[in-house]
N, C-alpha and C positions, 0 to 999 in steps of 0.2 A: 148564231147557234153554236154551242160548244160541240166538240166531236161526240158522236153517238156510236159507240163501238160494241159489236158483239163478236165473241169468239166461239166458234164451234170446236169443242174439244171432246173427242171420243177416245177413251183409253181402253186398252186391250189386255185382257187376261187370257191365258191358255188353259186354265183349269177353273172349274166351278164345282166344288164338292157338295154344295147344298142340295142341288137337284140336277139331273141330266139336262144339258142344254147345248144346242149347236152354237159354238162360239165364233166360228168363222163367218157364217152367213150374215150376222149383224154388221160385221166390218165391211163386207162386200156391198151390202145393201146401203149402208151409210154413205159409202163412197159413190155408189150409183146415184143416190138421191142428191148428193152435193154436186155431182157432174150434171145432173138433170137441170138443176137450178143455178148452175155456175157459181156456186158458193165456195169460197176458200176456207180452209180450216186446218186443224191439227189432230194428228193421231199420236198418242203417247203409249209406248209399249212397256209392259211389265217384263221382267227378265225372262220368265218362262215363254212369253210370246216372242221375245227376241231370238230365242234358240229354237224356235219352231218355224221351219221353212214354209209351212202352210200359210202363216201370216206374212212373213217377210217377203216371200216370193210374190205374193199378191201386191203388197204395198209398193214393191219396186216397179210394178207396171203403171203406177199412177203418176200423173204429171207433177213434177216437183214445183212447178210454178203455181199450182193450185193447192197442193197438199204439203204440209209441213210434218215432219216426224221428230219425236223426242222420246223421253223416257218417263215412265210412271214408276215411282220408287216405293214399292211395297216389297217386303222380303218374302221370297218363296224358297222352297227346299233346294232347288238346284243352285240358286244364288248363294244361299247359306253354305252349302257344301263346297261350292267352288272356291270359297275363301277359307276353307278349313274349319268352319264352325259346325257344331252339332245341331241338327234340326230336331226340335222337340214338339213341333206342331202336330195336331191331330190328323191333318191332311197335308198334301204338298203345298197348298196355300191355306193358311189358317188366319182368319180375320181378327182373332184375339190379339190385342196390342203387343203383348210380350213376344209373340211370334212374328206378327205381321209388320211391325214397324222397326226401323233401325234403332229406336230408343230401347228396344229389348236386348240390345247387344252392347258389348264394351265399346268405348270410343274408337279404339284401334281397329276393331272389326267393322265399324261403320265406315271408316276410311277405306278399308279394303273392299267393302261391298260397293262403295261409290266408284272406285277405280275399276272394279270388275264390270259393273253395269255400263259405265261409259266406254270402257275398252271393247266390250262385246258389241255395243252399238256401232262403234267405228269399224269394227271387223265386218259387220253386216252391211252398213250403209256408206262406208268410206270416209266418214268424218265424225267428229264428236258431236253429240247433241247440243243444241243451243237452248233448249227448253226442257223443263222438268216439272212434274206435278206429283202430288200425293195427297191423300186425305189429310194426313198430318205430316208436315215436313219435319226434318230434323236439323237443328241449328248447326251441328258439327258437319253434317253432310253437305249442306248448302254452302257453308263457308269454304269447304274444301273444293267442291265442284266448281264454284265460281272462280276461286283463286287458281285452281289447277287447269281448268279447261275453258273457262269463260262462259257465261250464260247471258241470254237476252231477257229471259222471263221465267218466273216460277208461278205455280198456281197451287192453292190449297183449299180445303173445304170451307164452306160457309160457316157462319155462327150456328152452333148447335149445342144442346145440353144432353149428353148421354146417348144420343143416337148412334147405334152400332158400337157403343162402348167408347166413343170418342167425344170428349168435351172440349170445344173451342169456344170460349165464352168471354165476352168483354173486349174483343179485338176490334180492329179497324173494320167498320161494318160493310163496306162495299168498295167498288173500284179497285185501286191499287195503292201500295205504299212501299217505301224502302224499310226493310226490317232492321232492327238493331242487330249488330254483330253478336250480341250476347243472347238474343232470344228472337227467333224468327217470328213469333206471334206478336211482338211489340214493335210498333213503328219507332224508328229512331228520331229523336228530337233534333239532333245535330248531324251535320254532314260527316264529321270525323268518326262518329260512332255508327254510321249506317253501312250496310252492305250495299254494293253498287248495283245489284240486280233487284228489280221490283217484284213483289208478290201480288197476284190478283186473286180475289176471293171468288169461289166457284158457285155455280148452280142457280143463280138467279132467284133469290129468295123472295117470297111474297113480303113486301115491306110493311104490310098491315098485320097479317095474321100469323106469319111464321114465328115471330118472337114469342107470342103467347100460346102457341099451339101446345097443348098439354098442361097449361097452367091450371092449378086447383086453388081457387080463392078460399074455399072452405077447409082445405086440408092443412096438414102440418109438415109435409115432406115434399121434396122435389119429385117430379115425375118426368119420365123421358119424353122428349119432344117428338112429334111427328114431323113430316116433311111436306111443305108446300112450296115447290120450286118449279123451274122450267123443265125438270126431268120428266119426260113423257111416261116413264114407267113408275113414277113415285106413288101413283094412286090419288094424287091431288095436284092441282095446278096444271102442269105442262101437257097433260093429256086432254084438257078441256079447252076447246077453241074459244069460248067466251072468256075464260080466264087469261088465255094467251093474248087475246086482243087487248084486254084491259091492261095487262102487264106491259106490253109493248107501248101502249099509249102513255101510261103513267111513268114508267121508268125512263122513257126517252122523250120527256117533255121539255128538255133543255134547261131545267132548273137544277143543275148538277154542280155548278161552280167551276169544275175542272173538265170532266168528261163523263158522259153516261156510259155504263158498262154492264154487261151480263155475259155469262157463259152458258152456252147451250150444248146439246149433245147428250150422249148416254154411253155408259160402259157396256161392253158387249155381253157381260154375264147375265143381263136381264132377258136375253133372247130377243129375236127379231119381232115376234108377235107382240111382245109386251111394249114395244116402242114404236112400231111401224106407223100407226095412224097419227100419233102425236108428232113424230118427226116430220112426217109428210106435210102436215098442216103448218107446223112451225117454219120449215124450210121454204115453203111456198110464200109465207108471209114475209120472211126475211128477204127473199128475192124481190117481192113487190116493194117493200120499204127501201131496199137498197137502190132499186131502179128509180125510185122517187127522190133519192138523195136524202132520205131520213135516217138511214142506217149505214154504217160502214162495216163490211165483213172483212175482218183482219185475222191473220193467224195470231197465235199467242206470242210468237217471237216478234212479229211486227208491232204488236201492241206494246211489248216491253221496250223495243228500240225507240218507238215514238215517245213513250213515257220518259225514258232516260234523256232523250234529246230536249224535251220540253221542260223538265223539272230537275233542279239540282237537289232539292229536298222534297219530302212528301207534301203535295198540295192539299189544301182543305177540299173536301168534297161533300156533296149533299145528295140525298135521295128524297125527292119531294113528291108525295103521293096525295092527291086531293080527294080520292074516294077509295073505298074498298071495292073489290070486283063485284060484290053483290049487295053493297050498301053505300048509298051516297051520303049517309050521315056520319061516316068515319073518315078520318084523314090521319096521315102519319108523316113526320118529317125527321129524317136522320141527318145529322151533321157529324162529320169526322175530321179531325186534324191530327197532326203528329203528337198532340198533347192529350187529347181526350175524344170521347164520342158521347153523343147525347141524342135522345129521341123525344120529340114532343108528339103527343097523341091526343086525339079527341074522339069521343063517342058519346053515348047516352049518359055516361058517368061524368061528363065534363071534360075540360082541358086539363091535361096533366103532363108533367115530365115523367115519362115512363121508364127511362133508363139513363144512367150516367156512369161511365167508367173512365178512369184516368190511365194514361200510358206513362211508364217510367222506363226509359231506355237503359237504365242501369240494372233493371230487374233481370236476373239471369234465368235462362232456360232451366227448369227444374231437373232436366235429364242431361245436362252437360257432363256431369260426372256420375250421376245416379243411373242405374239400369232399371228400366221398367220391368217389373216382374209380375204384373197384374194383367187381367184381361182387358181392362180399360185404361185410358190415359186422359190426363186433365191438363189443359192450358187455360189460364185465366189471367186477367189484369187486375188493377186495383179498383174494387167496387166502391162507388158512392151510393148508388141507388139501383136496385134491380127489381123492376116491376113484375117480372115473372117469378123469380125464386124467393122474393121477399113478400109476395102476396100469400095469404093464408090466414087461418083462424078468423075468417069472415072479413078480412081487410084487403082491399085492392091497393097494393103498394104503389106509391108514386110521390112526386113532389108537386103539390097542388097550389097553383097561384090563387090567392083569395083577394078580393077587393078590400083595400085597407080601410075604406070608409064604411062599408057595409058588412064586411066579413063573409060575403057570399062568394061561392066558387064561380068561375067563369065558364061559359058554354059557347060553342061555336062549331058549325058544321064544316067550315072551310076557312082557309087563310089566304092572304095575298103574299106572294114571295117577291122579295127584292134583292137582287145581286148588287152589292155596294162596291165590289172590286176587291182584289188582293185577299181573297178567301173570306171576306166579311159579307154577311147577308142578314136579312131580317125576314121574319114571317109575322104577319099581323092578323089577328082575329079581331077585326074592327079596331078598337083602341088599345087592345092588349097586344103588346109587341115583344117578341123574342128576338134578341140580337145575338148573333154568333160571330166570333172572331177566332183565329187559330189558338190564342192563348186564354180566351175568356168568353163568357156569355152572360147575358143579363135579361131581365124581364121588367117591363115598365107598363104603366097605365096612368092616365091623368089623375085618377083618384088614389094612386099609390097601390102597391102590391105587397102582400105578405106571402111568404112561401112556407107551406106546411108539409112536412115529410110524414107520410103515413107508411108504416111498416107492420105487416102482420106477423112476421117471424124472421128470424135470422138463424140459419142452421137448424130449423125446426123448433126454435124457441120463440115464443111471443115477444114482441119488442114494442115499446110504447112509441107513440108519435112524438116527433121532435122537430123543432124549427131548423131550417137550413138558411144560412146567410151567404157563405162563400166556401169554395173548395180550393185550398192551396195546392199548387203544383210546383215543387222545387223552388219555393219562395215567391211564386206568382199566384195570382188569384184568377 
């Protein structure tokens, strides 16, 4: 069995301007629950929490053998002003990207903020943090932080389109990867171009429904995604015991190629009542599965150190899900390597490739020199096929395998997974076989296969169907 790892990561804000909420109680209750079930995990502090004794005094009472502390890098008014920048947000924490994220400030200011954040952490806890997270990381900041202070691990938001104004779309779908030095969102293809610290994707997304959540097959425009994750306060997924049990069974089934992974926990700004029942159920299940040897409860830093010890370059990984939580007729398989990601999906519409994105380590972060001056921010990779955003005008986008002899589409409720070693695997819907390797993928059937690309729109414009034969990547296919 490959390692099956879960990180509990709770991050702490000291201000919540959207509605009054007790921010300290969730932190205390999370720690009490972790102590109750003997679960190890990580707390990440935003700068305003770092300068608040109410939070730091409590955290210092916790056993460092069980609890790891690090930083959560969103910009707040006291951090901004501490480095001599003018705060322009509506509140002392403003979630709009141009205020909230380092990308909203000049590169030299981002370096100063990083130093201030890390310096304050050392002042409070006696050493520099080894782990850092953010909904959207900044390439300049993580390069500086790792080079100046040394890091064991980073974490950033799951794949999402438009949620909270942050678009992270087309990236490494799960588990962890070494980012390109030029762009945190793109896995490096070569060791010389990779940052030495791995990034882990957060939140434990539903591998079946999250991708399409909000898709409009009949529309002409993109719609904002909803959230179906392990977050107990999200309104979907993590608050529901039936969903949690399904997710733990499917996500940790061993068909992962490298290691199974998810992040659990909740930011304190949702309030304790919004997360209490969900966390209680999840943490009890984590303890049970850990005791049975089916899950490993690691801190974020431990996960990063283990990753770095095991892999010199980003390993191929898979998320292999044989049912939806509420529908045995759906299945979804995600494969990611340092060159591309792909999703094969099956439901009542048949078997199709639902998503393909390429990774180019030479693609620079769009905000390396540019300052974000908008409420939203966008990170994307090179699209080949997007089954969510290219669906529309009555067309369900995808690359559909058709039988070369009959021209008919293939159907199948489930597949058989085979790990062939060295990051190579196959999934077989009876005689229809998808083979995945780090630099290539293929589809085969004894009667031959035709691949038909169906696209309903591209940027809101209808697009005709077109055949797909191969996708080159820097001279490779």
